[in-house]
Legacy VTK file of the C-alpha trace (Angstrom):
# vtk DataFile Version 3.0
C-alpha trace
ASCII
DATASET POLYDATA
POINTS 490 float
26.222 -43.371 7.268
23.987 -42.609 4.227
21.073 -43.698 6.068
21.673 -40.835 8.765
22.573 -38.481 5.505
19.397 -38.995 3.834
17.234 -39.686 6.895
14.147 -37.704 6.720
14.058 -34.963 9.332
10.941 -35.510 11.823
8.136 -32.508 11.533
8.282 -30.801 14.560
6.086 -27.686 13.749
5.908 -24.946 16.349
2.088 -24.270 17.553
1.087 -20.965 16.315
-1.993 -19.914 18.050
-4.261 -16.598 17.689
-3.879 -14.198 20.076
-7.302 -14.911 21.696
-6.378 -18.409 22.064
-3.093 -17.866 23.690
-4.412 -15.346 26.306
-7.151 -18.045 27.153
-4.002 -20.423 27.761
-3.622 -17.923 30.441
-6.728 -16.093 32.152
-10.244 -16.268 31.002
-10.276 -13.661 28.808
-14.240 -12.678 29.314
-13.729 -12.230 32.851
-13.307 -8.969 34.905
-10.039 -8.030 36.387
-9.770 -8.772 40.130
-9.806 -5.895 42.569
-6.750 -7.234 44.385
-3.217 -5.590 43.180
-1.175 -8.454 44.073
-3.411 -10.970 41.787
-3.596 -8.586 39.242
0.690 -7.910 39.100
0.890 -12.034 39.040
-1.236 -12.431 36.000
0.406 -9.485 34.019
3.920 -11.019 35.240
2.630 -14.208 33.298
0.862 -13.041 30.134
3.892 -10.317 29.461
6.531 -12.761 31.058
10.440 -12.019 29.107
9.060 -8.945 27.973
11.668 -6.396 28.977
9.796 -3.201 27.543
7.119 -4.215 29.997
7.276 -1.856 32.922
5.322 -2.012 36.186
4.937 0.441 38.875
4.325 -0.292 42.553
3.713 1.818 45.593
1.415 2.864 48.486
-0.575 5.929 49.271
-0.384 8.000 52.716
-3.477 5.681 53.479
-1.661 2.772 52.830
-3.860 1.538 49.538
-1.112 -0.181 46.730
-0.997 1.243 43.682
-0.401 -0.946 40.683
0.691 0.552 37.057
1.364 -1.306 34.162
2.216 -0.706 30.566
5.051 -0.432 27.880
7.736 2.201 28.272
8.407 3.164 24.708
4.859 3.807 23.691
3.920 6.185 26.698
5.042 9.745 27.452
7.065 9.066 30.788
6.443 12.937 31.735
3.070 13.202 31.359
2.597 9.376 33.485
4.074 11.697 35.992
2.569 14.760 35.787
-1.216 13.533 35.199
-1.253 10.052 36.981
1.359 9.997 39.571
1.869 13.257 40.756
-2.138 13.923 41.214
-2.207 10.429 43.472
0.502 11.062 45.689
-0.855 14.775 46.413
-4.301 14.140 46.819
-4.819 11.097 48.753
-8.745 10.661 49.373
-10.983 7.879 50.040
-11.249 6.309 46.704
-14.368 4.711 45.985
-14.615 4.430 42.244
-13.355 5.646 39.005
-15.271 8.249 39.364
-13.400 9.640 42.173
-9.995 8.959 40.441
-11.482 11.329 37.081
-11.683 14.060 39.749
-7.844 14.160 40.266
-5.923 12.902 37.528
-5.336 15.362 34.291
-6.248 12.594 31.718
-8.187 13.754 28.371
-9.587 9.965 28.410
-10.114 7.006 30.744
-12.668 3.739 31.341
-12.939 1.205 33.486
-11.611 -2.327 32.045
-13.939 -4.579 30.969
-12.304 -8.068 30.512
-8.646 -9.429 30.382
-9.222 -9.246 26.605
-9.558 -5.905 26.404
-7.143 -4.814 28.956
-3.971 -6.586 27.134
-5.258 -5.164 23.902
-5.421 -1.696 25.447
-1.603 -2.197 26.660
-0.516 -3.555 23.211
-1.867 -0.645 21.804
-0.104 1.917 24.282
-2.088 2.704 26.750
-1.894 2.427 30.711
-3.483 0.276 33.234
-3.877 2.200 36.573
-5.170 -0.055 39.669
-5.959 1.141 43.017
-6.495 -1.775 45.465
-9.879 -3.139 45.990
-11.001 -0.731 43.299
-11.727 -1.579 39.592
-8.636 -1.004 37.282
-8.894 1.368 34.924
-7.372 2.202 31.548
-5.513 5.555 30.935
-4.982 6.584 27.344
-1.795 8.103 27.295
-0.219 6.753 23.727
2.446 8.367 22.446
3.166 6.578 18.944
6.314 7.836 17.328
6.092 9.158 13.765
7.451 12.116 11.539
5.828 15.123 10.351
4.314 15.260 6.480
7.051 15.330 3.790
7.394 15.998 0.175
6.003 12.562 -1.951
9.024 10.588 -2.782
7.860 8.343 -5.090
4.396 10.399 -6.854
6.164 13.844 -8.240
4.104 16.585 -9.378
4.070 19.970 -10.776
1.120 21.463 -9.273
-0.859 20.432 -5.983
0.134 19.952 -2.390
3.765 19.472 -1.422
3.359 17.114 1.190
3.063 13.326 1.542
1.054 10.877 3.782
3.245 9.736 7.325
3.223 6.028 8.657
-0.105 7.024 11.233
-3.647 6.374 9.474
-5.269 8.307 12.205
-3.063 11.444 11.160
-3.476 10.816 7.510
-7.287 10.744 7.905
-6.914 14.577 9.730
-5.046 15.575 6.797
-7.900 14.631 4.781
-10.070 16.726 6.889
-8.096 19.346 5.912
-8.616 18.712 2.520
-12.418 18.042 2.571
-14.144 20.077 5.525
-17.318 18.290 5.004
-19.407 16.066 7.643
-19.889 13.401 5.119
-16.648 12.604 4.702
-16.869 9.409 6.812
-14.634 6.913 8.407
-14.581 3.379 9.671
-11.852 2.066 11.945
-10.629 -1.522 12.340
-8.058 -3.879 13.663
-6.485 -6.285 11.091
-4.005 -9.075 11.633
-4.680 -12.037 14.121
-1.411 -11.267 15.766
-0.089 -7.833 14.092
-3.670 -5.849 15.118
-3.124 -3.347 12.761
-4.987 -0.324 12.751
-6.977 0.060 9.502
-9.466 2.430 8.560
-11.679 3.245 5.300
-12.398 7.071 4.096
-15.090 8.048 1.817
-17.486 10.551 1.156
-21.439 9.585 1.833
-23.632 10.243 -0.997
-20.623 10.442 -3.475
-19.932 6.871 -2.798
-21.974 4.192 -3.341
-23.276 1.977 -0.204
-22.642 -1.332 -1.620
-18.917 -0.779 -2.142
-18.532 0.367 1.587
-20.251 -2.454 2.921
-18.720 -4.916 0.508
-15.390 -3.499 1.892
-16.801 -3.482 5.215
-17.068 -6.849 5.099
-13.750 -8.097 3.753
-12.114 -5.963 6.139
-13.680 -7.786 9.190
-13.221 -11.037 7.826
-9.800 -10.694 7.073
-8.455 -13.775 9.355
-5.028 -14.092 8.969
-1.618 -13.568 10.977
-0.336 -10.509 9.501
-0.340 -7.643 8.048
2.768 -6.067 6.553
1.621 -3.602 4.115
-1.127 -1.940 2.378
-0.035 -3.741 -1.161
-0.934 -7.131 1.089
-4.395 -5.881 1.824
-5.182 -4.916 -1.584
-4.224 -7.750 -3.071
-6.729 -9.494 -0.434
-9.695 -7.311 -1.017
-9.030 -7.704 -5.390
-11.781 -10.091 -6.780
-9.000 -10.919 -9.310
-5.924 -11.337 -7.627
-4.162 -13.412 -10.519
-4.639 -10.949 -12.531
-1.806 -8.598 -13.996
-3.760 -5.613 -13.852
-4.346 -3.736 -10.624
-7.791 -3.404 -9.212
-6.742 -0.711 -6.744
-4.009 1.690 -6.593
-1.710 3.204 -4.022
-0.747 7.197 -3.511
0.968 8.950 -0.987
-0.309 12.561 -2.204
-3.250 13.933 -0.420
-4.684 15.957 -3.010
-4.873 13.144 -5.371
-6.688 11.280 -2.724
-9.313 14.280 -2.290
-9.901 13.745 -5.934
-10.443 10.156 -6.018
-13.176 11.175 -2.791
-14.937 12.991 -5.002
-15.014 10.413 -7.840
-16.960 8.557 -5.067
-13.973 6.247 -4.137
-13.063 4.460 -0.713
-9.698 5.298 0.600
-7.972 2.612 2.861
-5.293 3.465 5.191
-3.303 1.314 7.744
-0.561 1.858 10.472
3.230 1.963 9.216
2.358 2.847 5.606
2.882 6.274 4.257
1.123 4.594 1.116
-3.368 4.670 0.873
-5.163 1.840 -1.102
-7.995 3.458 -3.581
-10.821 1.454 -4.969
-12.755 0.804 -7.186
-10.526 1.887 -10.042
-10.958 1.692 -13.799
-8.521 1.358 -16.644
-8.719 5.151 -17.418
-8.148 6.120 -13.665
-4.768 4.736 -13.933
-4.253 7.196 -16.148
-5.342 10.378 -14.734
-3.891 12.359 -11.694
-5.334 15.178 -9.831
-2.773 17.752 -11.102
-4.297 17.334 -14.515
-7.050 20.082 -13.767
-4.674 22.467 -12.851
-4.004 23.203 -16.555
-6.216 26.555 -17.568
-6.510 25.417 -21.131
-8.819 22.009 -21.451
-6.960 21.359 -24.829
-3.657 20.663 -22.303
-5.649 18.279 -20.402
-6.545 16.637 -23.941
-3.292 16.640 -25.270
-1.745 14.848 -21.849
-4.386 12.149 -21.982
-4.338 11.518 -25.367
-0.379 11.322 -24.823
-0.685 8.533 -22.185
-2.924 6.634 -23.809
-0.818 6.438 -27.198
2.170 5.915 -25.352
1.120 3.112 -23.184
0.462 0.975 -26.587
3.748 2.226 -28.346
5.634 1.378 -24.928
3.471 -2.114 -24.857
3.437 -3.028 -28.530
6.443 -1.681 -30.284
9.180 -4.225 -29.150
6.454 -7.104 -30.382
5.551 -5.011 -33.577
9.461 -4.855 -34.217
10.253 -8.402 -33.545
6.673 -9.819 -35.958
7.694 -7.276 -38.685
11.830 -7.857 -39.239
11.119 -12.114 -38.499
8.158 -12.621 -40.134
6.684 -9.689 -42.287
9.225 -7.728 -43.864
7.427 -7.009 -46.815
4.690 -4.719 -44.332
7.949 -2.539 -43.955
8.321 0.560 -46.471
11.502 -0.092 -48.561
13.723 2.556 -47.223
13.180 1.573 -44.062
13.592 -2.169 -44.996
17.086 -1.555 -46.544
18.084 0.302 -43.332
17.102 -2.319 -40.843
18.897 -4.999 -42.990
21.897 -3.008 -43.179
21.887 -2.094 -39.522
21.355 -6.093 -38.931
24.218 -7.902 -41.062
26.530 -8.269 -38.511
24.368 -9.221 -35.642
24.510 -12.665 -34.984
21.154 -13.008 -32.687
17.972 -13.125 -33.983
15.461 -10.554 -33.632
13.371 -11.977 -30.843
16.867 -12.229 -28.752
17.581 -8.880 -29.724
14.429 -7.959 -27.926
14.428 -10.125 -25.081
18.099 -9.037 -24.149
17.620 -5.068 -24.450
13.947 -5.499 -22.318
16.104 -7.574 -19.672
18.970 -5.401 -19.309
16.578 -2.198 -19.581
14.580 -3.904 -16.346
17.396 -4.477 -14.395
18.497 -1.197 -14.696
15.569 0.555 -13.560
15.243 -1.701 -10.854
18.928 -0.998 -9.832
18.292 2.775 -10.059
15.775 2.435 -7.593
17.359 0.352 -4.703
20.176 2.336 -5.358
20.695 5.493 -3.061
19.320 8.483 -4.483
22.203 10.392 -4.613
23.419 7.734 -7.262
20.284 6.125 -8.149
19.894 7.951 -11.407
23.210 8.183 -12.217
23.723 4.458 -12.455
20.452 4.380 -14.739
21.574 7.370 -17.094
25.181 6.087 -17.653
24.423 2.272 -17.080
21.839 2.747 -20.232
24.272 4.789 -22.403
27.379 2.496 -21.871
25.679 -0.660 -22.057
23.736 0.581 -25.052
27.118 1.709 -26.957
28.397 -1.475 -25.791
26.039 -3.315 -27.327
26.055 -1.774 -30.587
29.658 -1.693 -30.780
29.913 -5.237 -30.031
27.804 -6.128 -32.934
25.203 -8.191 -30.328
22.335 -5.735 -31.194
21.423 -3.164 -34.071
20.842 0.077 -33.520
17.561 0.094 -34.474
16.508 -2.496 -32.127
18.589 0.031 -29.475
16.182 2.940 -30.770
13.024 0.809 -30.068
14.075 -0.436 -27.004
14.630 3.435 -25.293
11.367 5.041 -26.963
9.581 2.109 -25.268
11.299 2.934 -21.961
10.512 6.414 -22.369
7.006 6.014 -23.796
6.297 3.643 -20.658
6.595 6.084 -18.208
4.437 8.453 -18.787
1.822 6.771 -16.921
0.963 8.178 -13.619
0.678 5.073 -11.714
3.814 3.310 -11.057
1.900 -0.335 -10.554
0.320 0.073 -14.069
3.923 0.528 -15.599
5.045 -2.663 -14.026
1.929 -4.276 -15.581
2.911 -3.439 -18.929
6.442 -4.156 -18.444
5.620 -7.968 -17.766
3.073 -7.819 -20.749
5.906 -6.472 -22.716
7.737 -9.783 -22.445
4.565 -11.910 -22.995
3.732 -10.112 -26.803
7.297 -10.558 -27.714
7.528 -14.079 -27.128
4.240 -14.962 -28.986
5.216 -12.569 -32.032
8.216 -14.414 -31.926
6.152 -17.711 -32.179
3.297 -16.503 -34.581
4.450 -13.130 -36.291
1.938 -10.257 -36.618
-0.976 -12.984 -36.808
0.005 -13.795 -33.193
0.097 -10.372 -32.131
-3.107 -9.255 -33.022
-4.592 -12.498 -31.312
-2.633 -11.589 -28.013
-3.897 -7.952 -28.318
-7.476 -9.347 -28.703
-7.253 -11.587 -25.830
-5.324 -9.165 -23.299
-8.635 -6.640 -24.275
-11.273 -9.633 -23.461
-9.481 -9.765 -20.476
-9.461 -6.251 -19.484
-13.417 -5.934 -20.632
-13.856 -9.125 -18.146
-11.952 -7.701 -15.279
-13.805 -5.705 -12.422
-13.149 -3.385 -9.118
-15.406 -3.837 -6.746
-17.963 -4.942 -9.084
-17.054 -1.889 -11.540
-16.705 -2.659 -14.859
-12.789 -1.895 -15.053
-13.058 -0.873 -18.762
-15.741 1.439 -18.136
-16.869 3.887 -19.558
-15.364 1.833 -22.916
-17.225 -1.053 -21.968
-20.116 -0.547 -21.422
-19.853 2.379 -23.147
-20.606 5.186 -21.911
-20.405 8.394 -24.305
-20.608 10.960 -21.586
-18.324 9.613 -19.077
-15.986 9.257 -22.215
-16.269 12.656 -23.150
-15.590 14.044 -19.384
-12.611 12.396 -19.085
-10.911 14.195 -22.364
-13.063 17.368 -21.711
-13.834 17.304 -17.817
-16.803 19.588 -16.558
-16.445 23.191 -15.343
LINES 1 491
490 0 1 2 3 4 5 6 7 8 9 10 11 12 13 14 15 16 17 18 19 20 21 22 23 24 25 26 27 28 29 30 31 32 33 34 35 36 37 38 39 40 41 42 43 44 45 46 47 48 49 50 51 52 53 54 55 56 57 58 59 60 61 62 63 64 65 66 67 68 69 70 71 72 73 74 75 76 77 78 79 80 81 82 83 84 85 86 87 88 89 90 91 92 93 94 95 96 97 98 99 100 101 102 103 104 105 106 107 108 109 110 111 112 113 114 115 116 117 118 119 120 121 122 123 124 125 126 127 128 129 130 131 132 133 134 135 136 137 138 139 140 141 142 143 144 145 146 147 148 149 150 151 152 153 154 155 156 157 158 159 160 161 162 163 164 165 166 167 168 169 170 171 172 173 174 175 176 177 178 179 180 181 182 183 184 185 186 187 188 189 190 191 192 193 194 195 196 197 198 199 200 201 202 203 204 205 206 207 208 209 210 211 212 213 214 215 216 217 218 219 220 221 222 223 224 225 226 227 228 229 230 231 232 233 234 235 236 237 238 239 240 241 242 243 244 245 246 247 248 249 250 251 252 253 254 255 256 257 258 259 260 261 262 263 264 265 266 267 268 269 270 271 272 273 274 275 276 277 278 279 280 281 282 283 284 285 286 287 288 289 290 291 292 293 294 295 296 297 298 299 300 301 302 303 304 305 306 307 308 309 310 311 312 313 314 315 316 317 318 319 320 321 322 323 324 325 326 327 328 329 330 331 332 333 334 335 336 337 338 339 340 341 342 343 344 345 346 347 348 349 350 351 352 353 354 355 356 357 358 359 360 361 362 363 364 365 366 367 368 369 370 371 372 373 374 375 376 377 378 379 380 381 382 383 384 385 386 387 388 389 390 391 392 393 394 395 396 397 398 399 400 401 402 403 404 405 406 407 408 409 410 411 412 413 414 415 416 417 418 419 420 421 422 423 424 425 426 427 428 429 430 431 432 433 434 435 436 437 438 439 440 441 442 443 444 445 446 447 448 449 450 451 452 453 454 455 456 457 458 459 460 461 462 463 464 465 466 467 468 469 470 471 472 473 474 475 476 477 478 479 480 481 482 483 484 485 486 487 488 489
């Protein structure tokens, strides 16, 4: 009995073939399609067997020649197929000799002759139509009609100024949106089919003479060498192109705002779009790029811009270091705290059973749980849960004697300071680093905190994004660029 229960299961892995290898088991992928509609239909039935949305239509012209049409019903416009293809064929029954004769009667914007089985199947999967008249070479009709939506307000990147609409899930239309923002022939794009199975449409966008050619070529080689089966999101692709994927710091940033992307293109960056994602990836980026937005330049006074960017930098350090600094001072170096403040903190902690380290971890964890819950809940209750949950948990924890008033103030100010950063990916990075700094401060005190910050700076100076130093213009130091960050040219 126990032998059967703990018997090792036999491995029977499912054989996963690439698109080409699978198709090669059915047809010669490099061979031309036969001119017989019967033979083509037989092969299509094998390739797309057990596929309910694969549609085939077969009829005869007045001359007696058979016509075979196949497509995916959900990916084309049925009325356009009837009006532009089937009706003209029936009404203009001529002695077709080649595809040019078909082009004279079909009101289709674009069509081309099939090259081989691989290209034909790829076109069908992309939403196009195969039209085959007996004894003629089959042709591809480009009548794909992909589902989509109209641009709407950005949902994750709120702004005071700037454009009030964001990208959609169609990479081609997103490129069209960008061409409305940058009307310049130097705005170049390159298209890719990424993913062995998914065949996801992707594109890169860049401004010639603004972007460094080696960045474009390096990115082009990376995208052409992508050989994984599926590509699900733009974040997955961003990790693939990152030189240091195990680093906590993002080497590409995401955006759904066309005005921000336009600002990035003018700065010489490359933008990546993929189908199915309303966000694009921007690369290469630096530490300073994650602290600025395009709407910063809407300020009429340059001093407002200086104040906002300086405030973001200071808030980033406060939001990251403050909990660890509190733990190190209270638990290890209380003599460094002013006497009056020391007495106030000591009185607040008289009835607290937990050490300062446990206090910090408990409140930070509660804060992150509330943030994640407010993000996942529906929008009409998410903000309410975040505010009410924070007040209830904070008040209850203090009244129960689990944490001190001082710790609640520290964590609350930490949360507010962290979210001054315009990049959510950057905010998430500092949330993780905050835990690491508190852990080190709990073991080594203020000395450990200083040492950890030093190692963090060394890591940042070592990083690069598409071979561009991550800490530029601080390391290597460039005074003119650093000045331009706080005082951009008019």
